[in-house]
PDB file with one MODEL, atoms N, CA, C and O in Angstrom:
MODEL        1
ATOM      1  N   MET A   1      75.481 -58.287  55.782  1.00  0.00           N
ATOM      2  CA  MET A   1      74.823 -59.533  56.133  1.00  0.00           C
ATOM      3  C   MET A   1      75.342 -60.621  55.219  1.00  0.00           C
ATOM      4  O   MET A   1      75.290 -60.484  53.997  1.00  0.00           O
ATOM      5  N   THR A   2      75.838 -61.692  55.791  1.00  0.00           N
ATOM      6  CA  THR A   2      76.337 -62.799  54.983  1.00  0.00           C
ATOM      7  C   THR A   2      75.208 -63.759  54.689  1.00  0.00           C
ATOM      8  O   THR A   2      74.277 -63.922  55.478  1.00  0.00           O
ATOM      9  N   SER A   3      75.316 -64.396  53.528  1.00  0.00           N
ATOM     10  CA  SER A   3      74.266 -65.320  53.113  1.00  0.00           C
ATOM     11  C   SER A   3      74.579 -66.713  53.637  1.00  0.00           C
ATOM     12  O   SER A   3      75.712 -67.187  53.551  1.00  0.00           O
ATOM     13  N   ASN A   4      73.577 -67.343  54.168  1.00  0.00           N
ATOM     14  CA  ASN A   4      73.690 -68.702  54.662  1.00  0.00           C
ATOM     15  C   ASN A   4      72.806 -69.568  53.784  1.00  0.00           C
ATOM     16  O   ASN A   4      71.669 -69.195  53.498  1.00  0.00           O
ATOM     17  N   GLU A   5      73.307 -70.720  53.350  1.00  0.00           N
ATOM     18  CA  GLU A   5      72.527 -71.564  52.445  1.00  0.00           C
ATOM     19  C   GLU A   5      71.215 -72.051  53.068  1.00  0.00           C
ATOM     20  O   GLU A   5      70.340 -72.531  52.347  1.00  0.00           O
ATOM     21  N   TRP A   6      71.061 -71.940  54.384  1.00  0.00           N
ATOM     22  CA  TRP A   6      69.847 -72.407  55.041  1.00  0.00           C
ATOM     23  C   TRP A   6      68.862 -71.280  55.332  1.00  0.00           C
ATOM     24  O   TRP A   6      67.792 -71.526  55.889  1.00  0.00           O
ATOM     25  N   GLU A   7      69.213 -70.032  54.959  1.00  0.00           N
ATOM     26  CA  GLU A   7      68.313 -68.907  55.195  1.00  0.00           C
ATOM     27  C   GLU A   7      67.134 -68.947  54.228  1.00  0.00           C
ATOM     28  O   GLU A   7      67.223 -69.505  53.134  1.00  0.00           O
ATOM     29  N   ILE A   8      66.038 -68.348  54.654  1.00  0.00           N
ATOM     30  CA  ILE A   8      64.870 -68.214  53.778  1.00  0.00           C
ATOM     31  C   ILE A   8      65.195 -67.156  52.732  1.00  0.00           C
ATOM     32  O   ILE A   8      65.631 -66.061  53.087  1.00  0.00           O
ATOM     33  N   PRO A   9      64.988 -67.463  51.422  1.00  0.00           N
ATOM     34  CA  PRO A   9      65.268 -66.453  50.393  1.00  0.00           C
ATOM     35  C   PRO A   9      64.388 -65.220  50.600  1.00  0.00           C
ATOM     36  O   PRO A   9      63.238 -65.334  51.023  1.00  0.00           O
ATOM     37  N   THR A  10      64.933 -64.055  50.301  1.00  0.00           N
ATOM     38  CA  THR A  10      64.168 -62.830  50.456  1.00  0.00           C
ATOM     39  C   THR A  10      63.953 -62.163  49.113  1.00  0.00           C
ATOM     40  O   THR A  10      64.722 -62.341  48.169  1.00  0.00           O
ATOM     41  N   ASN A  11      62.896 -61.402  49.061  1.00  0.00           N
ATOM     42  CA  ASN A  11      62.610 -60.552  47.923  1.00  0.00           C
ATOM     43  C   ASN A  11      63.471 -59.321  48.137  1.00  0.00           C
ATOM     44  O   ASN A  11      63.200 -58.544  49.053  1.00  0.00           O
ATOM     45  N   LYS A  12      64.507 -59.113  47.316  1.00  0.00           N
ATOM     46  CA  LYS A  12      65.472 -58.042  47.566  1.00  0.00           C
ATOM     47  C   LYS A  12      64.826 -56.668  47.589  1.00  0.00           C
ATOM     48  O   LYS A  12      65.273 -55.784  48.320  1.00  0.00           O
ATOM     49  N   ARG A  13      63.771 -56.476  46.791  1.00  0.00           N
ATOM     50  CA  ARG A  13      63.134 -55.165  46.741  1.00  0.00           C
ATOM     51  C   ARG A  13      62.488 -54.829  48.079  1.00  0.00           C
ATOM     52  O   ARG A  13      62.556 -53.684  48.525  1.00  0.00           O
ATOM     53  N   GLU A  14      61.878 -55.789  48.709  1.00  0.00           N
ATOM     54  CA  GLU A  14      61.136 -55.517  49.933  1.00  0.00           C
ATOM     55  C   GLU A  14      61.832 -56.033  51.183  1.00  0.00           C
ATOM     56  O   GLU A  14      61.435 -55.692  52.297  1.00  0.00           O
ATOM     57  N   GLU A  15      62.859 -56.846  51.013  1.00  0.00           N
ATOM     58  CA  GLU A  15      63.568 -57.452  52.133  1.00  0.00           C
ATOM     59  C   GLU A  15      62.610 -58.182  53.072  1.00  0.00           C
ATOM     60  O   GLU A  15      62.755 -58.124  54.293  1.00  0.00           O
ATOM     61  N   ILE A  16      61.647 -58.855  52.497  1.00  0.00           N
ATOM     62  CA  ILE A  16      60.687 -59.657  53.254  1.00  0.00           C
ATOM     63  C   ILE A  16      60.836 -61.093  52.760  1.00  0.00           C
ATOM     64  O   ILE A  16      60.947 -61.313  51.554  1.00  0.00           O
ATOM     65  N   PRO A  17      60.841 -62.054  53.641  1.00  0.00           N
ATOM     66  CA  PRO A  17      60.924 -63.437  53.158  1.00  0.00           C
ATOM     67  C   PRO A  17      59.815 -63.720  52.139  1.00  0.00           C
ATOM     68  O   PRO A  17      58.674 -63.289  52.307  1.00  0.00           O
ATOM     69  N   MET A  18      60.173 -64.450  51.083  1.00  0.00           N
ATOM     70  CA  MET A  18      59.225 -64.723  50.008  1.00  0.00           C
ATOM     71  C   MET A  18      57.950 -65.410  50.495  1.00  0.00           C
ATOM     72  O   MET A  18      56.871 -65.183  49.948  1.00  0.00           O
ATOM     73  N   GLU A  19      58.074 -66.234  51.505  1.00  0.00           N
ATOM     74  CA  GLU A  19      56.903 -66.941  52.011  1.00  0.00           C
ATOM     75  C   GLU A  19      55.870 -65.997  52.613  1.00  0.00           C
ATOM     76  O   GLU A  19      54.695 -66.351  52.709  1.00  0.00           O
ATOM     77  N   GLU A  20      56.292 -64.797  53.023  1.00  0.00           N
ATOM     78  CA  GLU A  20      55.383 -63.860  53.658  1.00  0.00           C
ATOM     79  C   GLU A  20      54.760 -62.877  52.677  1.00  0.00           C
ATOM     80  O   GLU A  20      53.873 -62.117  53.066  1.00  0.00           O
ATOM     81  N   THR A  21      55.189 -62.864  51.428  1.00  0.00           N
ATOM     82  CA  THR A  21      54.644 -61.921  50.454  1.00  0.00           C
ATOM     83  C   THR A  21      53.375 -62.488  49.836  1.00  0.00           C
ATOM     84  O   THR A  21      53.156 -63.699  49.821  1.00  0.00           O
ATOM     85  N   GLU A  22      52.556 -61.595  49.333  1.00  0.00           N
ATOM     86  CA  GLU A  22      51.317 -62.007  48.692  1.00  0.00           C
ATOM     87  C   GLU A  22      51.632 -62.667  47.349  1.00  0.00           C
ATOM     88  O   GLU A  22      52.478 -62.171  46.605  1.00  0.00           O
ATOM     89  N   PRO A  23      50.970 -63.766  47.033  1.00  0.00           N
ATOM     90  CA  PRO A  23      51.200 -64.381  45.727  1.00  0.00           C
ATOM     91  C   PRO A  23      50.621 -63.496  44.619  1.00  0.00           C
ATOM     92  O   PRO A  23      49.646 -62.776  44.834  1.00  0.00           O
ATOM     93  N   VAL A  24      51.223 -63.558  43.452  1.00  0.00           N
ATOM     94  CA  VAL A  24      50.739 -62.793  42.308  1.00  0.00           C
ATOM     95  C   VAL A  24      49.463 -63.448  41.805  1.00  0.00           C
ATOM     96  O   VAL A  24      49.423 -64.654  41.561  1.00  0.00           O
ATOM     97  N   THR A  25      48.431 -62.648  41.654  1.00  0.00           N
ATOM     98  CA  THR A  25      47.162 -63.188  41.174  1.00  0.00           C
ATOM     99  C   THR A  25      47.189 -63.295  39.656  1.00  0.00           C
ATOM    100  O   THR A  25      48.072 -62.741  39.001  1.00  0.00           O
ATOM    101  N   TYR A  26      46.233 -63.998  39.112  1.00  0.00           N
ATOM    102  CA  TYR A  26      46.121 -64.150  37.665  1.00  0.00           C
ATOM    103  C   TYR A  26      45.929 -62.787  37.000  1.00  0.00           C
ATOM    104  O   TYR A  26      46.540 -62.505  35.970  1.00  0.00           O
ATOM    105  N   VAL A  27      45.089 -61.952  37.584  1.00  0.00           N
ATOM    106  CA  VAL A  27      44.833 -60.624  37.019  1.00  0.00           C
ATOM    107  C   VAL A  27      46.115 -59.791  37.041  1.00  0.00           C
ATOM    108  O   VAL A  27      46.412 -59.100  36.067  1.00  0.00           O
ATOM    109  N   GLN A  28      46.871 -59.845  38.124  1.00  0.00           N
ATOM    110  CA  GLN A  28      48.132 -59.113  38.206  1.00  0.00           C
ATOM    111  C   GLN A  28      49.111 -59.598  37.143  1.00  0.00           C
ATOM    112  O   GLN A  28      49.816 -58.795  36.533  1.00  0.00           O
ATOM    113  N   SER A  29      49.155 -60.902  36.922  1.00  0.00           N
ATOM    114  CA  SER A  29      50.067 -61.420  35.905  1.00  0.00           C
ATOM    115  C   SER A  29      49.649 -60.947  34.518  1.00  0.00           C
ATOM    116  O   SER A  29      50.505 -60.685  33.673  1.00  0.00           O
ATOM    117  N   LEU A  30      48.332 -60.833  34.270  1.00  0.00           N
ATOM    118  CA  LEU A  30      47.867 -60.294  32.988  1.00  0.00           C
ATOM    119  C   LEU A  30      48.220 -58.822  32.850  1.00  0.00           C
ATOM    120  O   LEU A  30      48.576 -58.364  31.764  1.00  0.00           O
ATOM    121  N   GLN A  31      48.121 -58.082  33.947  1.00  0.00           N
ATOM    122  CA  GLN A  31      48.475 -56.663  33.921  1.00  0.00           C
ATOM    123  C   GLN A  31      49.949 -56.479  33.587  1.00  0.00           C
ATOM    124  O   GLN A  31      50.299 -55.631  32.766  1.00  0.00           O
ATOM    125  N   VAL A  32      50.802 -57.257  34.209  1.00  0.00           N
ATOM    126  CA  VAL A  32      52.238 -57.173  33.939  1.00  0.00           C
ATOM    127  C   VAL A  32      52.521 -57.600  32.504  1.00  0.00           C
ATOM    128  O   VAL A  32      53.323 -56.976  31.810  1.00  0.00           O
ATOM    129  N   GLU A  33      51.870 -58.649  32.068  1.00  0.00           N
ATOM    130  CA  GLU A  33      52.057 -59.134  30.696  1.00  0.00           C
ATOM    131  C   GLU A  33      51.683 -58.050  29.688  1.00  0.00           C
ATOM    132  O   GLU A  33      52.402 -57.829  28.714  1.00  0.00           O
ATOM    133  N   PHE A  34      50.554 -57.373  29.922  1.00  0.00           N
ATOM    134  CA  PHE A  34      50.146 -56.302  29.016  1.00  0.00           C
ATOM    135  C   PHE A  34      51.107 -55.121  29.092  1.00  0.00           C
ATOM    136  O   PHE A  34      51.501 -54.577  28.060  1.00  0.00           O
ATOM    137  N   ALA A  35      51.485 -54.722  30.292  1.00  0.00           N
ATOM    138  CA  ALA A  35      52.369 -53.567  30.467  1.00  0.00           C
ATOM    139  C   ALA A  35      53.711 -53.765  29.776  1.00  0.00           C
ATOM    140  O   ALA A  35      54.311 -52.797  29.308  1.00  0.00           O
ATOM    141  N   THR A  36      54.188 -54.994  29.706  1.00  0.00           N
ATOM    142  CA  THR A  36      55.484 -55.265  29.091  1.00  0.00           C
ATOM    143  C   THR A  36      55.376 -55.661  27.625  1.00  0.00           C
ATOM    144  O   THR A  36      56.391 -55.868  26.960  1.00  0.00           O
ATOM    145  N   SER A  37      54.159 -55.766  27.125  1.00  0.00           N
ATOM    146  CA  SER A  37      53.965 -56.108  25.713  1.00  0.00           C
ATOM    147  C   SER A  37      54.237 -54.884  24.835  1.00  0.00           C
ATOM    148  O   SER A  37      54.227 -53.758  25.332  1.00  0.00           O
ATOM    149  N   PRO A  38      54.479 -55.087  23.545  1.00  0.00           N
ATOM    150  CA  PRO A  38      54.670 -53.934  22.654  1.00  0.00           C
ATOM    151  C   PRO A  38      53.499 -52.955  22.702  1.00  0.00           C
ATOM    152  O   PRO A  38      53.711 -51.742  22.712  1.00  0.00           O
ATOM    153  N   ARG A  39      52.268 -53.463  22.730  1.00  0.00           N
ATOM    154  CA  ARG A  39      51.087 -52.595  22.802  1.00  0.00           C
ATOM    155  C   ARG A  39      51.053 -51.822  24.118  1.00  0.00           C
ATOM    156  O   ARG A  39      50.770 -50.623  24.127  1.00  0.00           O
ATOM    157  N   GLY A  40      51.336 -52.496  25.219  1.00  0.00           N
ATOM    158  CA  GLY A  40      51.354 -51.846  26.523  1.00  0.00           C
ATOM    159  C   GLY A  40      52.399 -50.742  26.594  1.00  0.00           C
ATOM    160  O   GLY A  40      52.137 -49.661  27.122  1.00  0.00           O
ATOM    161  N   LYS A  41      53.588 -51.019  26.060  1.00  0.00           N
ATOM    162  CA  LYS A  41      54.645 -50.007  26.045  1.00  0.00           C
ATOM    163  C   LYS A  41      54.236 -48.807  25.194  1.00  0.00           C
ATOM    164  O   LYS A  41      54.492 -47.660  25.561  1.00  0.00           O
ATOM    165  N   PHE A  42      53.596 -49.081  24.053  1.00  0.00           N
ATOM    166  CA  PHE A  42      53.139 -48.003  23.179  1.00  0.00           C
ATOM    167  C   PHE A  42      52.150 -47.105  23.918  1.00  0.00           C
ATOM    168  O   PHE A  42      52.271 -45.881  23.883  1.00  0.00           O
ATOM    169  N   ILE A  43      51.176 -47.714  24.584  1.00  0.00           N
ATOM    170  CA  ILE A  43      50.153 -46.957  25.312  1.00  0.00           C
ATOM    171  C   ILE A  43      50.785 -46.129  26.436  1.00  0.00           C
ATOM    172  O   ILE A  43      50.427 -44.965  26.618  1.00  0.00           O
ATOM    173  N   GLN A  44      51.715 -46.712  27.187  1.00  0.00           N
ATOM    174  CA  GLN A  44      52.365 -45.987  28.279  1.00  0.00           C
ATOM    175  C   GLN A  44      53.192 -44.818  27.745  1.00  0.00           C
ATOM    176  O   GLN A  44      53.166 -43.724  28.310  1.00  0.00           O
ATOM    177  N   ALA A  45      53.926 -45.053  26.655  1.00  0.00           N
ATOM    178  CA  ALA A  45      54.717 -43.983  26.055  1.00  0.00           C
ATOM    179  C   ALA A  45      53.812 -42.877  25.523  1.00  0.00           C
ATOM    180  O   ALA A  45      54.123 -41.693  25.660  1.00  0.00           O
ATOM    181  N   GLN A  46      52.699 -43.263  24.922  1.00  0.00           N
ATOM    182  CA  GLN A  46      51.749 -42.280  24.398  1.00  0.00           C
ATOM    183  C   GLN A  46      51.153 -41.442  25.534  1.00  0.00           C
ATOM    184  O   GLN A  46      50.981 -40.231  25.391  1.00  0.00           O
ATOM    185  N   ALA A  47      50.845 -42.079  26.640  1.00  0.00           N
ATOM    186  CA  ALA A  47      50.308 -41.350  27.796  1.00  0.00           C
ATOM    187  C   ALA A  47      51.331 -40.333  28.305  1.00  0.00           C
ATOM    188  O   ALA A  47      50.968 -39.204  28.636  1.00  0.00           O
ATOM    189  N   LEU A  48      52.592 -40.722  28.369  1.00  0.00           N
ATOM    190  CA  LEU A  48      53.631 -39.779  28.785  1.00  0.00           C
ATOM    191  C   LEU A  48      53.758 -38.640  27.778  1.00  0.00           C
ATOM    192  O   LEU A  48      53.837 -37.477  28.172  1.00  0.00           O
ATOM    193  N   TYR A  49      53.778 -38.955  26.499  1.00  0.00           N
ATOM    194  CA  TYR A  49      53.935 -37.957  25.447  1.00  0.00           C
ATOM    195  C   TYR A  49      52.843 -36.890  25.526  1.00  0.00           C
ATOM    196  O   TYR A  49      53.135 -35.694  25.546  1.00  0.00           O
ATOM    197  N   TYR A  50      51.583 -37.333  25.573  1.00  0.00           N
ATOM    198  CA  TYR A  50      50.482 -36.366  25.624  1.00  0.00           C
ATOM    199  C   TYR A  50      50.353 -35.700  26.992  1.00  0.00           C
ATOM    200  O   TYR A  50      49.882 -34.566  27.088  1.00  0.00           O
ATOM    201  N   GLY A  51      50.767 -36.395  28.043  1.00  0.00           N
ATOM    202  CA  GLY A  51      50.803 -35.778  29.369  1.00  0.00           C
ATOM    203  C   GLY A  51      51.806 -34.641  29.417  1.00  0.00           C
ATOM    204  O   GLY A  51      51.535 -33.587  29.992  1.00  0.00           O
ATOM    205  N   ILE A  52      52.966 -34.856  28.811  1.00  0.00           N
ATOM    206  CA  ILE A  52      53.991 -33.806  28.741  1.00  0.00           C
ATOM    207  C   ILE A  52      53.455 -32.606  27.970  1.00  0.00           C
ATOM    208  O   ILE A  52      53.611 -31.464  28.402  1.00  0.00           O
ATOM    209  N   LYS A  53      52.818 -32.870  26.820  1.00  0.00           N
ATOM    210  CA  LYS A  53      52.256 -31.777  26.013  1.00  0.00           C
ATOM    211  C   LYS A  53      51.221 -30.979  26.814  1.00  0.00           C
ATOM    212  O   LYS A  53      51.210 -29.749  26.772  1.00  0.00           O
ATOM    213  N   ALA A  54      50.364 -31.678  27.532  1.00  0.00           N
ATOM    214  CA  ALA A  54      49.324 -31.004  28.313  1.00  0.00           C
ATOM    215  C   ALA A  54      49.937 -30.176  29.439  1.00  0.00           C
ATOM    216  O   ALA A  54      49.519 -29.043  29.675  1.00  0.00           O
ATOM    217  N   LEU A  55      50.921 -30.735  30.132  1.00  0.00           N
ATOM    218  CA  LEU A  55      51.556 -29.993  31.230  1.00  0.00           C
ATOM    219  C   LEU A  55      52.347 -28.801  30.706  1.00  0.00           C
ATOM    220  O   LEU A  55      52.421 -27.769  31.373  1.00  0.00           O
ATOM    221  N   CYS A  56      52.938 -28.928  29.521  1.00  0.00           N
ATOM    222  CA  CYS A  56      53.701 -27.807  28.936  1.00  0.00           C
ATOM    223  C   CYS A  56      52.784 -26.661  28.524  1.00  0.00           C
ATOM    224  O   CYS A  56      53.228 -25.518  28.421  1.00  0.00           O
ATOM    225  N   ALA A  57      51.510 -26.959  28.287  1.00  0.00           N
ATOM    226  CA  ALA A  57      50.553 -25.921  27.883  1.00  0.00           C
ATOM    227  C   ALA A  57      50.135 -25.041  29.055  1.00  0.00           C
ATOM    228  O   ALA A  57      49.606 -23.948  28.854  1.00  0.00           O
ATOM    229  N   VAL A  58      50.371 -25.512  30.278  1.00  0.00           N
ATOM    230  CA  VAL A  58      50.010 -24.746  31.473  1.00  0.00           C
ATOM    231  C   VAL A  58      51.022 -23.615  31.646  1.00  0.00           C
ATOM    232  O   VAL A  58      52.228 -23.816  31.508  1.00  0.00           O
ATOM    233  N   GLU A  59      50.513 -22.436  31.946  1.00  0.00           N
ATOM    234  CA  GLU A  59      51.387 -21.273  32.122  1.00  0.00           C
ATOM    235  C   GLU A  59      51.358 -20.787  33.572  1.00  0.00           C
ATOM    236  O   GLU A  59      50.437 -21.084  34.333  1.00  0.00           O
ATOM    237  N   GLY A  60      52.383 -20.043  33.919  1.00  0.00           N
ATOM    238  CA  GLY A  60      52.423 -19.402  35.230  1.00  0.00           C
ATOM    239  C   GLY A  60      52.835 -20.339  36.349  1.00  0.00           C
ATOM    240  O   GLY A  60      53.525 -21.335  36.135  1.00  0.00           O
ATOM    241  N   VAL A  61      52.393 -19.991  37.544  1.00  0.00           N
ATOM    242  CA  VAL A  61      52.816 -20.724  38.739  1.00  0.00           C
ATOM    243  C   VAL A  61      52.237 -22.134  38.815  1.00  0.00           C
ATOM    244  O   VAL A  61      52.732 -22.965  39.577  1.00  0.00           O
ATOM    245  N   MET A  62      51.206 -22.408  38.044  1.00  0.00           N
ATOM    246  CA  MET A  62      50.602 -23.740  38.074  1.00  0.00           C
ATOM    247  C   MET A  62      51.347 -24.753  37.200  1.00  0.00           C
ATOM    248  O   MET A  62      51.032 -25.943  37.229  1.00  0.00           O
ATOM    249  N   ARG A  63      52.332 -24.290  36.424  1.00  0.00           N
ATOM    250  CA  ARG A  63      53.111 -25.179  35.562  1.00  0.00           C
ATOM    251  C   ARG A  63      54.018 -26.042  36.435  1.00  0.00           C
ATOM    252  O   ARG A  63      54.770 -25.524  37.260  1.00  0.00           O
ATOM    253  N   GLU A  64      53.946 -27.334  36.252  1.00  0.00           N
ATOM    254  CA  GLU A  64      54.684 -28.274  37.087  1.00  0.00           C
ATOM    255  C   GLU A  64      55.972 -28.714  36.388  1.00  0.00           C
ATOM    256  O   GLU A  64      56.030 -29.776  35.769  1.00  0.00           O
ATOM    257  N   GLU A  65      56.997 -27.874  36.502  1.00  0.00           N
ATOM    258  CA  GLU A  65      58.258 -28.105  35.793  1.00  0.00           C
ATOM    259  C   GLU A  65      58.925 -29.423  36.176  1.00  0.00           C
ATOM    260  O   GLU A  65      59.445 -30.133  35.314  1.00  0.00           O
ATOM    261  N   SER A  66      58.909 -29.748  37.459  1.00  0.00           N
ATOM    262  CA  SER A  66      59.578 -30.982  37.874  1.00  0.00           C
ATOM    263  C   SER A  66      58.852 -32.218  37.325  1.00  0.00           C
ATOM    264  O   SER A  66      59.497 -33.202  36.964  1.00  0.00           O
ATOM    265  N   ASN A  67      57.528 -32.171  37.263  1.00  0.00           N
ATOM    266  CA  ASN A  67      56.784 -33.290  36.690  1.00  0.00           C
ATOM    267  C   ASN A  67      57.066 -33.424  35.199  1.00  0.00           C
ATOM    268  O   ASN A  67      57.234 -34.532  34.690  1.00  0.00           O
ATOM    269  N   ILE A  68      57.117 -32.295  34.504  1.00  0.00           N
ATOM    270  CA  ILE A  68      57.438 -32.303  33.072  1.00  0.00           C
ATOM    271  C   ILE A  68      58.822 -32.908  32.862  1.00  0.00           C
ATOM    272  O   ILE A  68      59.010 -33.761  31.994  1.00  0.00           O
ATOM    273  N   SER A  69      59.768 -32.472  33.647  1.00  0.00           N
ATOM    274  CA  SER A  69      61.137 -32.972  33.538  1.00  0.00           C
ATOM    275  C   SER A  69      61.212 -34.475  33.804  1.00  0.00           C
ATOM    276  O   SER A  69      61.863 -35.212  33.063  1.00  0.00           O
ATOM    277  N   ASP A  70      60.545 -34.919  34.861  1.00  0.00           N
ATOM    278  CA  ASP A  70      60.552 -36.342  35.199  1.00  0.00           C
ATOM    279  C   ASP A  70      59.864 -37.178  34.113  1.00  0.00           C
ATOM    280  O   ASP A  70      60.330 -38.267  33.777  1.00  0.00           O
ATOM    281  N   MET A  71      58.778 -36.675  33.577  1.00  0.00           N
ATOM    282  CA  MET A  71      58.066 -37.405  32.531  1.00  0.00           C
ATOM    283  C   MET A  71      58.888 -37.477  31.250  1.00  0.00           C
ATOM    284  O   MET A  71      58.880 -38.503  30.569  1.00  0.00           O
ATOM    285  N   LYS A  72      59.595 -36.403  30.913  1.00  0.00           N
ATOM    286  CA  LYS A  72      60.487 -36.421  29.749  1.00  0.00           C
ATOM    287  C   LYS A  72      61.604 -37.444  29.955  1.00  0.00           C
ATOM    288  O   LYS A  72      61.969 -38.181  29.039  1.00  0.00           O
ATOM    289  N   TYR A  73      62.128 -37.471  31.158  1.00  0.00           N
ATOM    290  CA  TYR A  73      63.176 -38.446  31.485  1.00  0.00           C
ATOM    291  C   TYR A  73      62.654 -39.875  31.301  1.00  0.00           C
ATOM    292  O   TYR A  73      63.316 -40.703  30.676  1.00  0.00           O
ATOM    293  N   LEU A  74      61.470 -40.159  31.846  1.00  0.00           N
ATOM    294  CA  LEU A  74      60.887 -41.499  31.691  1.00  0.00           C
ATOM    295  C   LEU A  74      60.670 -41.854  30.228  1.00  0.00           C
ATOM    296  O   LEU A  74      60.971 -42.969  29.801  1.00  0.00           O
ATOM    297  N   LEU A  75      60.146 -40.900  29.460  1.00  0.00           N
ATOM    298  CA  LEU A  75      59.895 -41.149  28.041  1.00  0.00           C
ATOM    299  C   LEU A  75      61.210 -41.439  27.317  1.00  0.00           C
ATOM    300  O   LEU A  75      61.269 -42.348  26.489  1.00  0.00           O
ATOM    301  N   ASP A  76      62.251 -40.687  27.615  1.00  0.00           N
ATOM    302  CA  ASP A  76      63.545 -40.883  26.956  1.00  0.00           C
ATOM    303  C   ASP A  76      64.226 -42.182  27.365  1.00  0.00           C
ATOM    304  O   ASP A  76      64.798 -42.874  26.523  1.00  0.00           O
ATOM    305  N   ILE A  77      64.169 -42.515  28.642  1.00  0.00           N
ATOM    306  CA  ILE A  77      64.898 -43.674  29.160  1.00  0.00           C
ATOM    307  C   ILE A  77      64.112 -44.975  29.004  1.00  0.00           C
ATOM    308  O   ILE A  77      64.656 -45.971  28.527  1.00  0.00           O
ATOM    309  N   ALA A  78      62.852 -44.975  29.398  1.00  0.00           N
ATOM    310  CA  ALA A  78      62.060 -46.208  29.372  1.00  0.00           C
ATOM    311  C   ALA A  78      61.491 -46.520  27.992  1.00  0.00           C
ATOM    312  O   ALA A  78      61.238 -47.681  27.670  1.00  0.00           O
ATOM    313  N   TYR A  79      61.290 -45.477  27.173  1.00  0.00           N
ATOM    314  CA  TYR A  79      60.669 -45.669  25.862  1.00  0.00           C
ATOM    315  C   TYR A  79      61.445 -44.916  24.786  1.00  0.00           C
ATOM    316  O   TYR A  79      60.892 -44.030  24.135  1.00  0.00           O
ATOM    317  N   PRO A  80      62.726 -45.258  24.591  1.00  0.00           N
ATOM    318  CA  PRO A  80      63.520 -44.523  23.610  1.00  0.00           C
ATOM    319  C   PRO A  80      62.942 -44.683  22.202  1.00  0.00           C
ATOM    320  O   PRO A  80      62.554 -45.777  21.793  1.00  0.00           O
ATOM    321  N   GLY A  81      62.896 -43.574  21.479  1.00  0.00           N
ATOM    322  CA  GLY A  81      62.404 -43.597  20.104  1.00  0.00           C
ATOM    323  C   GLY A  81      60.927 -43.330  19.933  1.00  0.00           C
ATOM    324  O   GLY A  81      60.490 -42.969  18.841  1.00  0.00           O
ATOM    325  N   TYR A  82      60.151 -43.498  20.980  1.00  0.00           N
ATOM    326  CA  TYR A  82      58.706 -43.312  20.867  1.00  0.00           C
ATOM    327  C   TYR A  82      58.327 -41.851  20.635  1.00  0.00           C
ATOM    328  O   TYR A  82      57.358 -41.572  19.928  1.00  0.00           O
ATOM    329  N   GLU A  83      59.071 -40.921  21.215  1.00  0.00           N
ATOM    330  CA  GLU A  83      58.739 -39.506  21.037  1.00  0.00           C
ATOM    331  C   GLU A  83      58.773 -39.138  19.556  1.00  0.00           C
ATOM    332  O   GLU A  83      57.905 -38.411  19.074  1.00  0.00           O
ATOM    333  N   GLY A  84      59.767 -39.637  18.841  1.00  0.00           N
ATOM    334  CA  GLY A  84      59.851 -39.389  17.403  1.00  0.00           C
ATOM    335  C   GLY A  84      58.670 -39.967  16.649  1.00  0.00           C
ATOM    336  O   GLY A  84      58.175 -39.359  15.700  1.00  0.00           O
ATOM    337  N   ILE A  85      58.219 -41.131  17.067  1.00  0.00           N
ATOM    338  CA  ILE A  85      57.043 -41.755  16.438  1.00  0.00           C
ATOM    339  C   ILE A  85      55.815 -40.876  16.632  1.00  0.00           C
ATOM    340  O   ILE A  85      55.069 -40.627  15.686  1.00  0.00           O
ATOM    341  N   PHE A  86      55.608 -40.408  17.851  1.00  0.00           N
ATOM    342  CA  PHE A  86      54.429 -39.587  18.134  1.00  0.00           C
ATOM    343  C   PHE A  86      54.520 -38.222  17.464  1.00  0.00           C
ATOM    344  O   PHE A  86      53.508 -37.683  17.018  1.00  0.00           O
ATOM    345  N   ASP A  87      55.732 -37.656  17.387  1.00  0.00           N
ATOM    346  CA  ASP A  87      55.908 -36.398  16.655  1.00  0.00           C
ATOM    347  C   ASP A  87      55.521 -36.587  15.193  1.00  0.00           C
ATOM    348  O   ASP A  87      54.857 -35.735  14.603  1.00  0.00           O
ATOM    349  N   HIS A  88      55.938 -37.702  14.618  1.00  0.00           N
ATOM    350  CA  HIS A  88      55.617 -38.004  13.218  1.00  0.00           C
ATOM    351  C   HIS A  88      54.104 -38.161  13.024  1.00  0.00           C
ATOM    352  O   HIS A  88      53.542 -37.645  12.059  1.00  0.00           O
ATOM    353  N   ILE A  89      53.462 -38.863  13.930  1.00  0.00           N
ATOM    354  CA  ILE A  89      52.008 -39.043  13.869  1.00  0.00           C
ATOM    355  C   ILE A  89      51.308 -37.695  13.958  1.00  0.00           C
ATOM    356  O   ILE A  89      50.371 -37.426  13.206  1.00  0.00           O
ATOM    357  N   GLU A  90      51.761 -36.848  14.878  1.00  0.00           N
ATOM    358  CA  GLU A  90      51.169 -35.512  15.046  1.00  0.00           C
ATOM    359  C   GLU A  90      51.291 -34.702  13.761  1.00  0.00           C
ATOM    360  O   GLU A  90      50.329 -34.058  13.343  1.00  0.00           O
ATOM    361  N   ARG A  91      52.472 -34.729  13.125  1.00  0.00           N
ATOM    362  CA  ARG A  91      52.677 -33.992  11.878  1.00  0.00           C
ATOM    363  C   ARG A  91      51.760 -34.509  10.786  1.00  0.00           C
ATOM    364  O   ARG A  91      51.187 -33.723  10.032  1.00  0.00           O
ATOM    365  N   ASP A  92      51.614 -35.838  10.693  1.00  0.00           N
ATOM    366  CA  ASP A  92      50.754 -36.431   9.660  1.00  0.00           C
ATOM    367  C   ASP A  92      49.293 -36.056   9.869  1.00  0.00           C
ATOM    368  O   ASP A  92      48.569 -35.812   8.904  1.00  0.00           O
ATOM    369  N   ILE A  93      48.859 -36.009  11.120  1.00  0.00           N
ATOM    370  CA  ILE A  93      47.459 -35.679  11.421  1.00  0.00           C
ATOM    371  C   ILE A  93      47.156 -34.235  11.049  1.00  0.00           C
ATOM    372  O   ILE A  93      46.076 -33.929  10.545  1.00  0.00           O
ATOM    373  N   ARG A  94      48.104 -33.361  11.298  1.00  0.00           N
ATOM    374  CA  ARG A  94      47.865 -31.924  11.086  1.00  0.00           C
ATOM    375  C   ARG A  94      48.023 -31.505   9.632  1.00  0.00           C
ATOM    376  O   ARG A  94      47.589 -30.411   9.273  1.00  0.00           O
ATOM    377  N   HIS A  95      48.619 -32.319   8.792  1.00  0.00           N
ATOM    378  CA  HIS A  95      48.821 -31.952   7.381  1.00  0.00           C
ATOM    379  C   HIS A  95      48.011 -32.798   6.461  1.00  0.00           C
ATOM    380  O   HIS A  95      48.068 -32.617   5.245  1.00  0.00           O
TER     381      HIS A  95
ENDMDL
END
């Protein structure tokens, strides 16, 4: 598809003209702001870290290997370095 300077701009993710998409609400903008803040990133990384630990504790056929793998990938890629921080915190708490 070639771009024409007179076409309505589209949201590339949804391929819907921008005029037809829902406007971002104030609450949504606060949610995004928090999620991308240092505190928000810390909380999300911590949730992944402890979620991985909890899923790894499950044994047998109920162990969700693909979820563990995907969560480890997210923690490594989206939050590099956080796993080491949480490991350090865990060691300090236990000693």
